[in-house]
C-alpha positions in Angstrom: 118.8 122.3 91.1 120.1 119.2 89.4 118.8 115.6 90.3 122.6 114.7 90.8 122.6 117.4 93.6 119.1 116.5 95.2 120.4 112.7 95.1 123.7 113.7 97.1 121.8 115.4 99.6 119.4 112.5 100.2 122.5 110.4 100.3 124.1 112.6 102.9 120.9 112.6 105.2 120.6 108.9 104.6 124.2 108.1 105.6 123.9 110.2 108.8 120.9 108.4 109.8 122.3 105.0 109.2 125.2 106.0 111.4 122.9 106.9 114.4 120.4 104.0 114.4 120.4 100.5 115.5 118.3 99.5 112.5 120.0 101.1 109.5 118.0 98.8 107.0 115.2 100.7 108.2 116.2 104.2 107.2 114.4 105.8 104.3 114.6 109.3 102.6 112.0 110.6 100.4 112.8 114.1 98.7 109.5 116.0 98.1 110.3 118.9 95.7 108.0 121.9 96.6 109.3 124.8 94.0 112.0 126.7 95.6 111.9 124.2 98.8 112.8 120.4 98.9 111.2 118.4 102.1 113.3 115.4 103.1 111.0 112.9 104.8 113.4 110.7 107.0 111.8 107.6 107.9 113.4 105.4 110.6 112.1 102.4 112.8 109.8 103.6 115.7 112.6 102.5 118.2 115.1 104.8 116.6 113.4 108.1 116.5 114.8 109.2 119.6 118.3 108.5 118.4 117.8 110.8 115.1 116.2 113.5 117.5 118.7 113.3 120.3 118.1 114.8 123.8 116.1 117.9 123.7 116.5 117.9 119.6 119.9 118.4 119.5 120.8 115.7 116.9 118.0 116.8 114.7 118.8 120.4 115.1 122.6 119.4 114.0 121.4 117.4 110.8 119.2 120.6 110.0 122.2 122.9 110.5 124.2 120.8 107.9 121.2 120.8 105.6 121.4 124.8 106.1 124.8 124.9 105.0 124.2 122.7 101.9 121.1 125.0 101.1 123.3 127.8 101.0 126.1 126.3 98.8 123.3 125.0 96.3 121.1 127.9 96.3 118.1 125.7 97.2 116.4 125.2 100.6 116.1 121.9 102.1 114.1 121.1 105.2 114.1 117.8 107.2 110.8 115.9 108.7 111.4 113.1 110.7 109.0 110.2 110.5 108.5 106.9 112.4 108.4 104.0 109.9 104.7 103.4 110.0 103.7 107.3 110.0 100.9 108.1 107.3 101.2 111.2 105.3 
């Protein structure tokens, strides 16, 4: 797994989220590498959380499906966590 590939996956999630929300400037993606798994923490403004989750989680599930396809191609597992802008870890 190269840094370039990881950065491309981060940017993919960032651009998808920016297209969905009302405050694209508040979108942040942080990659946390945990061995064979990389967790992508997606932070959006509090009022945009529903937009990236979607009705009954459909939008979030779709983004996770795309990450699953990327994971298969790159032989590295990606998971997505959606956080509000002010959430603490």
